[in-house]
C-alpha angles and dihedrals in degrees: 000000000000114000117229117230118212110214111215098165141001112274121247119251094261091046090050091050091051092050092049089050092052091048092051091050093048115111090233090063093053115104110255095237090053096045106095094178090055093046091049093056115115091242091062094058090112092054092048091050090056092047091048089054102039101047090062095036093056093052093044091054092045091053092044096239097164107147127034147175110220116213118199129183149120124310086214096065097092129171114297092248092055091044090052092052090049091051091050090050091051091047091052089052089052093048087056093047107025097172097044106117092205090055091049091051092047089055092049092049091046090053092051092048090049091053091053095041088092086076088066086063090046091052092050091050090049093052088051093051092048092046093052097043118104128212118278135190090269103031129042125219107291131211127207113242125183138162087269098240136111130285117034091001093055091047093054092046090047092055092050091045093050090051090058093247130129112276117201129199129188105194126183135220108249135177087249105045115247111204121211117258114251097245099076126111104253096233091044099054108104136179121205131196096201124059089207093060091044091052090047092055093045092059104029094087099022121137092174139009121214120193120195121185111298147144136252094320095051092045091047090054092044094053091046092053092048091047091051090050094044092052096041094242091132133033117265115273136164114272116196129192112202117211115036096203092054098043097044087062099035096046114031101191095169089057090056091049094047090050090053093242095123135017121260089244090061088075087067091066090086142023134204128241137172109195136047091243091053091050093050094046092051092052093048093046093047090059093043090056092042091052092049093047092045 
C-alpha cells in the first residue's frame, strides 16, 4: 500500500534535492529493460521467453546459419584416453578396497564408458565431415549444432572447429554450472534459461538429427523429435541413432510395436549407424531420394 504524504510546507532546497535523489533511486524509476528484479518476476515469463528466443535468433540470422545437423549425446562419453585414465583410477581404488561394492560398480561403469568412448571419436569425425562438405544440388551447406557442453557435444564441435567451419553451441543454465566447450565459434555460443526455447532453436534449422548414446537428456530430446515427426509438427528429416548395441537395449521399439503403443511404420522414423561415414552417407542419400521423389 502506498503511503500518503501530507504536505504542510514547501521543502527547502536541500530537502528537495534529497527527495529527488530518493525518487531517482526508487525501483519504480528504473527503466523496465534495466530492472532485473522486474524482469525476473513470474508475471514477466512471457517477456523472458521472447528474449531467450530472440537473442540467439538475431545472431544466427546475422551469421547466416540457415541449415544444421544437430548432434546429441552424453556429456560422459569423453575421449578414449580420458576414459582409460578414469578406468585406471577406479581400478586403483578397487585394489585398495577389493570388497567395496561401490568401487566394484565404479570399475564396471568405467569399463562400459571406455567401450563407448569410441563414439567420441566418431562424433569428432562426423563434425569434420559436415564442416568440410560443400553445398550440393540436393543438400545446402550444413553447420554443426550441439548443446554446447562436454562429451559427445564437444567432440562434434571440435570436428567442425578443426575443419574451419562454424561451430554452434546452445548451452543451458543449470544448478551446477555447465561451461561451454572450447570448440565453439565465439559469436555462436549461446546460453538459454528455458529448455523449451533451447529445444526450439536446436530443431528450427535442422536438416538431420544425430543421437549418440546418452542419458535422460538425450532420450528426452530423441523422443521429442520422434513425436514431432510422428505428429507432423516438423518437416521430415533423417534421424540417426549411433550405436546399435546401446540403442537396441535403451529403446526397445519392437516392444512398443508389439504392445500396440506405436504403429509398425513408426520404426521407420529413424535408422541406426555406427561410423561417421555411414551417418554422413545416410544424410546425403536421404536428401537425394527426397529431391527425386519431390
